[in-house]
N, C-alpha and C positions, 0 to 999 in steps of 0.2 A: 446357517445362512450360505446359500449356493455360492460358489465363487464367480460362476458366469452373470448370476443377477447382481451381485456388490459391484463388479465391475463396472457396470454402466453408471454408477453413483461416484464412483471416485474421479478426482480431476486427472486422470492420465497417469496409469502406473505400469512400468514395465521393469523386471528385474533380472539379474543376470548374477547367480551364486558365484563367488570367487572363494578361491582357497587361499586367502590371505590372511593370517591371523590378527585379530583385533589391535594388537600393539604394533603393526607392522609401520614402517615409515608411510607418513602421511603422503600422497600423491596428489597431482592437481587439485587442490583442496577448492570448493567454491569460495571459501571465506580469504584466501590469499589475494595479493594484489591483481591476479587476473580475474578473479571472481567480483565478490564485493568489497574486498579490501577492510575485512572486519578483525583478523588477526591483529592488525596494528592497534586497535582499540582495546583489545584484550591485554596488552602488554603495556609495562612502564613506558611513559609515564600516565597513560591514560586510566589502566584498571579498570576498565568498562567491561563488567560480565553479567549485567542484568541483577546484581545482587539487590535482594528486597523487592524487586519489582514483580510484579503479578502479570501474567500473560494467559490465555486460555486458547483451548481446542475443542472444535466441535465436528466430530465425524460420524460415519456409520456404527464403527466399533471403536476401541478405545486402547491405548498403550496399555502394557502391561505395569503394574506398579510392585516395585520390590518390597517383599514381605505380604504381599497380598494375593499375588498370583503365580502360581508355579512356572508357568512359560518363561518367567524373567528370574527364576530363582537362581541363576548363575550369571546374571548380567545386572550390574548396579548401574552401568554407565548412563541409563537415561534415567535421572529422578523426578517422578511426578508427585506433585504435593498433594493433589487428591483426584480421584477417579468417580465419575459418576454414570447412572445410565438414566438419560434424560435429567430431570431434577429431583432425583434420589441418588442415595449411595449405590455405587456400583457393587454387586455381587461377585466375591472371590471368584476367580476362574472362569467367568462370564463375560463373553463380548470382547475379549482381549484379540486384537487385530494387528497383524504384522505391519501393514500398511499405515496405521495411526502410529504405531512405533516408530517407522521409519520418519515420519512427519515429525513426532517430537523430538527425536535425534537431530534433525536439523536445528531445532530451537535450542534445546537444553541438553545435549549429551556433554557427559564430563569424560569422555574416552579422549586419552591422551593423542592418538591416533587420528580420531575422528569426532573431533570437538563439535559442539553445537556454538551456533553465534552466541547466544547468551546462557551459557551453563550454569549460571547460578540464579536464573529466575526461577520464579516460582510459577510451575505451570499446573493448571485446573482443566482437566479432560472430561469431556461427556461425550458418551455413545447415545445416539438417537434411537440405535436398535434394529430390528429386524425390516426387511423390505416392506411389511404392512404399515409402518409407520409414516407418516406424510409431514406437511409443511407445519402444522399445528405444534406435533412434537418436536421438530426442529427448531422451530420459534422458543417454546419452551426450554429447551437445551440451551440456547444462546443466550436466553435471559438468565437462565441459573448461573450459567458460567459468568456473566457479567457482574452478578451480585456476590461474586466470591470475594474473599480478602476484605471483607468489611466494605464490598461495592466499589472497590479499588482495583480494578483490572484494566491494565492500560491499552492491552490487543487482543484481538480474538482471532485465530486463523480456522479458515473454511477450507480444507482440501477435499470438499465433496458438495454435490449440489443434486439439485432435482431435474430430473427430464420434463421437458415442456408437457410431453403427452401424459405425464401423471398429474398435471396440473387441473383442479375441478372446475376451472372456468371454462364457459363456452367459447369454443374457437381461441383460446388462449394463445397470446403472443408476448413478446418481451417488451412491454410498455412499461415495467416499473412496478405493476401492480399485482403481481404474484403476492399472496400472504407473507411467503418467507422473504421476498425483498423488502417489501414495507417494514417487515418487521425488523431487518438489518439496518435502514434508514432511520426508523424510530429509537432503537436501542442506542445506534451511533451517537445521535442526538441526546436523546434521556439519559444513558448511562456513561457518557463521554467516552467511549471506547473507539478505538481504530479496529476496524474489520478489514483484514486481509483475504480476499476471495480469488481462490484459485481461477485463473480465466477459464472459458469454455474452449474445449479442445477435442478436435475429431466430428465428424459427421454424427449428428443425433445424439450429441454430447449432453452436458449437464448445464443447461444455460442459467437456470435459476439458482442463486439470486445475482446473476452476474449483470443483471439490469439495473442494480442499486445504483443510486447516485452518491451515497455519503461515504461508502467504504473505498477501499484502493483495490481494484481488480488488477492480477498478477498474470502475465504472460511469462514464458520461460524461453532463455536462451540456451545456444549452445556454442562450445570453443570454436574459434576460429584462429589458426595459429598459435592455439594454445590459450588463447583469451577468450572469455565468453562475451562474445561480441555481437552473435547473429539472432536474430529471432528463429529458432527451430521450426523446422517445416512442418512438425506436428501440430503448430498453434493453427487454431480456426481464425481465417481472415478472408475476406473477399479480396480478392486482387484483381478484378473487374468491376465495371459496372452491371454487368449481368450477372454476376455472381452475387454483387452485393443485394439486387433486387430479388434475387431467388432466396437468399438466405434473411433479409431483413425479417423481423419480427420471430423467426423460427430459431434461429441459431446466433444471430447478433441483434443488438437492439433495433428495436421500430425506429425509423427515421433518421435523422443524423447525429445523433448524438453517440459519442464515442465509448465505447465499453472500458478498453484496455488502459489502465493509467501509469503502471511500470512494467518493465522486464527485470527479471532475474534469473540466476541460474538454475537450469532444472533438467540438464541432460547428462547422462552418467554420473550422477552424484554418487559418491561411495559412502555408504550408511551400514551402520551395524543393525542385524536382525535380532529380535529376541533371544535366539539362543547363541548368539554371539557372534554367527558368522557375517561375513561382509556380503552385502550386495551392491551391484550398482542400479541407482534408480532414476527414472526418467518420467517427467511430465510437470504440469503446473502445479501438482499436488506439492512438490519439492520446491518450486520457486515461491509459493506464498508464504511459507514457513520462515524464508530468509526476511521478508519485509515485517513479519510479525515480530521476530525477535530484534531486529534493528531497532524497533520502538522500545523495547526493554533497554537497550543500551543507552539511548539518547535520553529516556526517561531518568535512568539511573544517573547521568550526568545532571540532569535540571535537577533533580531533587537534591543533589550534592550542593548545587549553588542555593538552591531555597534552604537549606540547613545552615548553609554559611551566611545566608543574609546578604547575599552578593547584589549589589546594584544591578537593575534591568532585569529582573528574574522576580516573578510573580507565579500564582497558580495557574495564570493563563500557558505559563510552559506545558501544563499537563492536557489541554485542549486537543481533541482529535483532528479539528481542523488544522491546528499548527502543525501536528506530526505530518499530515498528508501535503500540505504546502511544503514543507522543509524537505522531504522525501522527494518529491516531483521536481521540486526547483533544483535541487543538488543532482540530479541524475546526469550520466553520461550522455551525451550525444556525437559530438564532433572531437576528435583528440586535438589537445593542445600542441603545437609547435614547440613550446618553450618559452615563449614570450608572454604566456599570460592571457593572450588576448582571446582566446575560448575558454577562458575561466578556469585553466588547468585542468581541462578534462582528460581522463585517462585513455579513453579508447573512441574509435569511430563505432558507433552501432548501425548496423545493417538490417535491412528487413529480408523477407523470404526472397524478393526480387532482386536482393544485393544493392538495392539503393539505400542512400543515408537519409539522415534528416534533411538535409538542404536540398534532395530533390522530391520532398514530400508535397502533399497539398496542404498538410499542418503548417509547414514553414512558409507557404505561398498565400493562403487564404486567412484572413483574419478571423473569418467565421468558424475555423477549425481549430481547435486549442491544442488537440492531442492526435499523434499519429495512430493509426488504426490497429498498427501490430506492435508497436513499442510504447505506445502511450508518450510520457514525457521523456523516455530513453532508459538506460539502465542503471539499475539501485547500485550506488555507491556508498558504503557505509561512512568511510572516513570522508568523503564530501560531505554528507549529512551533517557528521559531527562538526565541520568547519562551518556549515550553514546556522547549526543550533545554537553552537557556543558563543555566537556574538550577543546573545540576549536580546531582549525584546527592546525595540525601538518606539517611540512616541513620537508623532508627527506634530503633536501639539507643542512640544517642549523645544523644537528647533528643527534643525536640518537633521538628515540620518546618514549614517554611515555607507561607504560602498557595498557592504555585504550585510544582511540583516531579515529580521522578520518581525512581526506584530499581530496583535489579536485584538480586534476592534469592532466598532460596529458603525454603520452607515445607514442615515435616514433616507426614505425614498426621496427620489426626484434632487438628490444632493449628491456631492462628491467629497472625498478624502483626499488630499494632496501628501506626498512624501517628497519632500525637497532635498536631493543628494547634496551632500556636503561640500563634495569635490566634483570638479568639471570631469565629463566622462571623455576617453580618449577614442578619437575617430578610427573606426575598423574594428574595434573590439566589440565583443558580444555582450549582450546583458540579457539576464534569464530573471524573470518574473513569473511567479504563480499566485493565483487568488483561487480560495477555495472557500465554499459556503455549503451549507445543508439544505436538501429539500426538507418541507415540513412535513413530515407524517406524525399524526396524531392516533392515539390508542381510543377507540370506541369501548371505554371502560366501564361495562355494565355494572359491575358490583362496585364500581369507585375505590378499589383497593389499590390503584396505582400499578398493577401488573398485569402483563399480558396472562389470561387464563383461556384454557380451551374453548372453543366457540365463539371467542371474542374475534374481532376484527379490527382493522385500521382505516383511518381516513387520511388520503393522500390530499393535501392543501396545496400542492404545487411547487414551485421553484421561483423565487422571485429572480428577477434577470440584473444581474451586476455585469458591468464591461470594465476592461483594464486598459490602461495609455501609457505610454510613454511620451512625455510632452519635453519639447525644447524650449528652452527660454534664451531669448537673444537680446534681451533689454527692451524690445519694441513690441513684445507681444509673446504668444506661444504658437507652436505647431505642434501636430501631432507626430513623432517619429515612428512609433509602430504601436499597434493595438490589437488586443484581442475580444473580439465580440460576439462571441456564440450566442444563439439565443436559446439554445437547448441544455446546454451543458451546467453541471454544478462547478466546473473549473475553469478559469481563463488562464492562457499561460502564452506568455510572449519569450521568443527566443531570436533577437534579431541583432543585425550589426548596429552600431552607433554611426549616424551619418555624417557626422562633424565634431571636432572636438568642442565642448562648449558645457553649460549648464543644463540640466534635467530634472524632471520630477516626475513621480509615478502618481498617476490618478486611478483612484477606484471610484466608479461612477455606480449608483443605484438607479439603473435605467428604467426598470418597469418593477411595478408592485403588484406581486400575485397574492401573496397572503398578508403578512404581517408589514407594517410602515418601517419596523427597525430591524435592520438583518446584521447578525454577526457573522464576523470572517476574519480568516486567517491570510496572511500576504507574507511571501518570501522574495528577496530579491537578491543578486549577485552580479556586480558590474565591476568594470575596470577604471579607476581614476586616471585622469591623462597625465599626472604626473609621473606614474609609473607603469611599466607593462605588469607588473605583478598584481594579481587579482587580488591577494591578501592584504593589499595595503590600504 
């Protein structure tokens, strides 16, 4: 495979070799408090390392597996559970790729100086093969990984994609209907897998399958004053209406639907190469695996609670919609000043134009739930743990706590209300995220329940759900904040509470497009009036 050809399929990759030994002291790690704050979760009392949780990786090539490939014969730091060529076992010493190894290292490296986010997770990796392969082979690879570990793979990383000019559809555009994009949305729902997709990067990049609905598209951040808090300039984003019109359907989604869901570190990330040397790597390729492996940490925690038969914990904690809502809702936007009114957020995130969330159209327009460049904000592993560890709330059993999440269904033309137990504090912010799936079905010609080459998918569309923060004053209710996108599979509210008082969150099934019952996940984070501490 020619390096130039492969380069257009990777989600951004630049490397600089360093003469730093593998056991050198860790410098400016993307895992520390200035990055995603995951190291805290790896240590006591949390001890979350992804143990026994299966995650996956699909790329053009694959990482080397110790004992199987000579390229990593002197490097045991990145432990791979199994490697494949599409949906068959990989051949020894074939298809090994340093890019895939670096991506795997972000997730599962056991090196003491350069650890992965989830070093004890079980990683299954598939190489789709050479440039002659296409979206059918890529879908087969994703499906094969999703079926590993007895069909229990919690998240799959995509640090590659397809150029639009290779899509076989006539006059192809990014409308969500490329075969690989539909495959991702189908597999997300059917296999219950979180797909973390490296966001499109650079002109003429790899936009397919970034036009998916059900996955999590990830842009990458760079450091500002030592903190990962700025959307890197290499991320593709329309900075003006004219540019948006020019890129629409070609490099960003057709129409008003937003593509990016989260921001994660991706600039100058220090990683080990297969030969043990250290590289600095940059790109969305290395942002996405931060998200994939955080799912492993959260799922390890959730499984502990299930084994202990703790209250408020059911297998709904494993739902991919729940992971999406939790990760987006706990993301950093605006740094808290110490009074908890901004939910304890650790950094102010700025876009390529040096503007923060409060200056964006997503903050000002209820029809735009996500920021074009940073999605819901910057990934924060510890805040995601705080959000998830509350356990599932059930609105039918009474009032819900200030921080929580839920997985439930809503019927067409009806609502589900979540009455918050405590009054909310005036001037404090509330964050609420609603996530649900586009319904994509497999045209299963041979009725085997699996995607086979030459088969296709059917897009049955997206039911329209809306989200409201409703004030209750004893005389009636008024809408304080809302998120009412007509095109997105996510609704997101981040707004200040107008007055101290009683509030409830409302999920509304506004318009039926396919089925009359819609499963959804909801996550919320608020500040009770009795305290400025968001954890009360």
